[in-house]
Each structure stands twice: as C-alpha cells, then as structure tokens.
N, C-alpha and C positions, 0 to 999 in steps of 0.2 A: 254320617249316612247320607247319601245323595237324595236330593228331593226327586220326587217321582216324576217321570216325563210325561206330559198329557198325552193321552191316546188320541190319534189323529182321527178325525171325523171324514176322511176323504175315502176310505174304503167302500167300494160298491156294494150295494145289497146284494147277498147271496141267495140262490133259490136252490131248493133241494128237489131233485126230480123223482126220487123215490122209486127207481126201478132197479132191477137186478143187473148185474154185469155178467154177461155169457163167460163161461170158463174157457172158451176157445180163445179169448183175448189174451190168455196167459200161456197158451200152448201152441197156437197157429203161427207157422212160419210165415204164412201169407200176410197175417196181421202184423207180425213183427217187421216185414218189409215195408209195409204202410206206415208204420210208426217212424221208420228210419227216413223215408222220403217226406213225410209230412209232419214230423215233429223234431227229430234230433237235427236235422240239416236245415230247419227253418227258425229255430229259436236260439236266443242268447243263452250260453252255456257258461257257468262259473266254473273256470279250470285252474285257477291258481291264486296265490296270495303275492301281492307286490312285494312284501318284505323278503319273499324267498329269492328275489332277483335284485339284490342291492346294487351290483356294479354292472357297467357296461360290458356286454358280452355274456352275462349270466343267462342261463336258458333252463327251461323246464319243458319236458315232453309228456303229454298226456294222451293215452289212447281213448277214443271215442268210437265205439262201435268198430267199423272196419277201417277208420282213419287213425292218423296219428297227428297230434297238433304239437308244433314246436313253437314255444314263446320265447322271445329274446328281448333283453333290455338293450335298448339303443343308446349312443353316445350322447343324445340330448335328453336322456331321461325316460323317454317314452318307451312303450313295449309294442312290438310288432309280433303278429302270429303268422306261422306258415304251415303248410302241410309237409310233414317230415318225409319229403320225396325229392331226390335228385332228379333235376329236370331232363336228364340225358337218358338213362335207362330205368328209372324208377326204383333205385336202391335207396333204403333209408340212410339218413344223414347221420343220426344218432341212435344208439340202442338204450342208453341209460336213462333214468328218469330225470335227471338233472346234472348240470355241469357248468362249466364256464369256457367260452371261446372268445378271448379277446381279439384274435385275429380273424379267423375264417372257419367254416365248416367245410372239411374235406371228405368227399365220398370215397369210400375204400374200394369201390369197383374200378373206376378209371381216373381217380384223382381229380374230378372236377371240384372246384373250391369256390364256395360262396361266401361272401362277407355277411357280417351279422344282420345288414339291412336287406339281405335277399339277393343282392346283385351278384351274378357269376363274375369271378374275378381271375380265374385261370382254368385252362382246359389244355391238356396235353395235345400237341400237334394242331393247334387251334387254327393254323393257316391252311391245313388240308380239308376243311369242312366245305361242301359244295356251295353253300350259301355264305361262306366267309366266316371269319372269327366271330364265335358266338359271344365272346366276353364284352360285358358292357351292354349287351342287347337281350340277354336271357336273364330271367329272374326267378326265384322261388315263387311257388303259387302261394299268394297272401290271401288271408282271411280278414274279415271286419274284426277288429279288436279295439276294446275300450276298457278304461280302469275306473272303478267306482267302489267306494266304501272299503278302499284297500285290496280289492279283488281284481283279477283278471278276467274279462269276459270275451268270449269269442263266439262269432257267429258264421256259419258256413254258407249262408244265404248271401250272395252279393248284392241282392236288392233289399236287404233288410232295413228296417227303420232304426231310429236312434235307440240306445239302451234305456234312456230315461222314459221314452214312450212305452217301451215294452214292460218296464218294471211298475209304472203307474204309481200308486200310492205307496209302494215299498220304497221308492226312492226318498220321500220326504221322510218316511219312517226311520230309515237307516241313517240319514243325515243328521236328524234330531238326536240320534244315540251314538253320533261320532264313531262309527263302527271302524273307519279307517284308522282309529288310534288304538283299537284292540290288538293284543298280542296272541298269537296261537301258542298254546302250551302243549298241546298234543295233537297227533294225527295217526288215525289208524286206516289201513287200506285192507279190505277183505274181499276175496272173490268167493262168490256163492252160487252153486248150481240151480239156479231158479231164475225166473223172469224178473226183470228190473222192477216191475210194478209190485211184486210181493213185498220187497223191501221197502219201497216207497209208501205203500199203503200203511205199513206199521208206523213209520215215522210221521205220517200225516195225521194220525188220529191220537187222541188222548184218552180213549175209552179204556185203555189198558193200564194207565198210569197208576191210579190208586191201587190196583192189585198187584202189579208185576213191579213197580218201582217204589212204592210207598209202603208196602208191607200191610195192607189194610183189608185183606181178604179173610172173611170169616171162616171158621173151620167148617168142613163140608156138612158135619152131622149137627152142628149148633144152631138154634134159630137165631136170627139176628137180634141184637140187643136194641132196646129203644135208643134212637138217635144214632145208631151205628151208620157209618158212611158206606155206601154201596156204589158201585160203577154204574153210572147212568149217563144218558147222552147230554143231561143237563149240567154235569160237571164242568167246571172252568177248563178251558183249553190249556195244553201244555205251555203255549207261547205266554199266555197271561200268568201262569204260575212262575214261569222264568222272569217275567217283568217284576213281578212283585218281590222275588228274591233279590234281583238286582237293585230295586229300590231301597 
C-alpha cells in the first residue's frame, strides 16, 4: 500500500457568495456568446493525452465550440496545436478524431499541403499567385500549446500567460501525484442536449455521492436510524474520497 501523499497547503482560501444563479445563464444565447468570448477563448483547455500521440506525425483533432483544434506530435517530440483550417479557402484539413500523418496534411479542396509543423509545403500552380509562391511563407494558424502531467493543454488567447501560473496550486498537487505516469484505461464521449454548465455542476459537487453512488439513501417512508449517514454539505468532497482510496 502506498504511503499517503501530504495535502498541500497552498490552496487559496475559498469564499462562498451565497447567492442564487439566474436561470438565464443556462438558456440565454447572449450569455453563451459572452462565455465564448470571455471564457473558452481565454483559458487553458485540457484537450488530449500525450500518450495518445506516441510518434511524430500522430495527431488528434478536438472540437471546441465553433472551432476545431488539431494537435500534432513533432519530430523533436514536442506537440504543436493548430486550427483545423486550410489557410487558402478555410476547408478543414482532417475530419476524423485522430490519425497519423508522417509527411503532410493535404486539403481535399485544392490540394494545398502543410507539413506537420504547420508550414505550407505545396500548392498547385504556385507561380500564378499575384503575391508570388506562398510555399515557405504561409503557415497554419498556431495556438499556444503546452504539455503537463501527461496532458496536452491549448489556449486560443495569443496573449495568455504560462500554464503553470494558470493552474496555481494544481501544478504542485499533480506533480506530487506523478499524474504523467498514469495510464488511461477508459474514455467516454457523450453529447447531451443541455448547457455545458449542467454537466459541470454535477461533477463539481459531492452532495449527491452518498445517495447516488454509495447506496446510502434511506427508504422514503422510514425514519432515519441512529447514526445513519445522510447527505449534507459537511460530507467530505469526492476528491478527498478518491485520495483516500488511492492511499
């Protein structure tokens, strides 16, 4: 049995505001647009696992809202991220969620070809362009990309700060647990007809864990027995239950 990992004391003190959330935040298209401009395009997004791209030329494509992000393993072992858009007429370069392109990505519209590092390598009739041959001059639109804890992180904001600053105490917490050595054993993808916050709210709270996942809900007509466990806000959070299980 592994020794328990000490809980880091660098987590900032949290304050509870105690106000209700307007329902419009889950239904308003205008608020959704504000989230896109102010949240999704401004934060570091965890989009992939490094082990899923073991060889140079291996790639993974992830849709994020109205965008598609293409992550590609480079010859030097690093990973670059690009918008999945040909720089000629905006056609997607790949349609599948993952694959391998040892040589280049070829757009099926006009056969423009981009190397795995994003550089344009071939364009038909390249001498006929008014501004001259675009090869060697044009590149795929690249995004900020970092790897940490075995994950691939991408940020659409060109002026974003470093990932380590964004993660704060999570950086040290995950390093202490050697998350980069963990192996994924299962992956599920599900599309739900709801606002993304509905799902996130569920996974961010442990209030439902004793009743839904641990079968400790008392019968509806029976009075609670002495010492019976009931779901309250004082219950340990799910993350600490997981820590105890791993220890």
